[in-house]
N, C-alpha and C positions, 0 to 999 in steps of 0.2 A: 268386561270392558278393561283394557290395558291402559292405565293412567299412570302417570308420575305427578307426584305432589311436591310443591316447592313452597318452603315456609320460611318466615322471616320475623324476628321479634322487633319491637319499637327500638330505635337507636341503632339499628344495623345499618351499614353503609357498604360493606365490602362483600365480595363474592364468598369469602370464608365464612360470613355470617348466615348464609342461606343453607338450609338443610333440604336434602332430596331424599324421598323415599317412595315406596310403592302404595303407602297408606297415609291418611292425613296425620299431620304433625301437631296440630292444635296450636298454631302459633298466632301472632297478632295478624298477620296477613298470610293468606295460603292461596295458591294457584294450582289448579289441576289441569293438565293437558291429557287430553285423550288421544293416545298414540294412533289410534285407528283413524282419526279425523285429521289430525295435525302431524304430518310425516316428516318434516324437516326443520331443522333449526331456524333458518331465515323466516319461514312461515310463522313458527312460534313467536319469534322476536317482534313481527308485524303485528300479530294479534295481541300481544302484550302492551305494545305501543298504543294500539287502539283503545284499549282499557285505560292506560294511563292518560291519554288525551281526553276520554270521557270523564275521568275523575277530575281532571284540571278545569275542564270547561263545562261541564253540565251538573255533576253530582254536588248536591248542597245538603243532604242530609243522610247519614247522621254525622259525617265528617267534614261539616261546613267550616 
């Protein structure tokens, strides 16, 4: 599976704070994008927004 992993640690707010690699970074928050299923930047951004919306409106544990 061809994936890209994006990671960020607590306190990061800028693009320069994000790491990008072909393997896990073991950061505070990581996101893996399967490049065979998500094939363009707009689609990736929309999917990330869906995760963000879920966390803001639905998730209560463990990050309540």
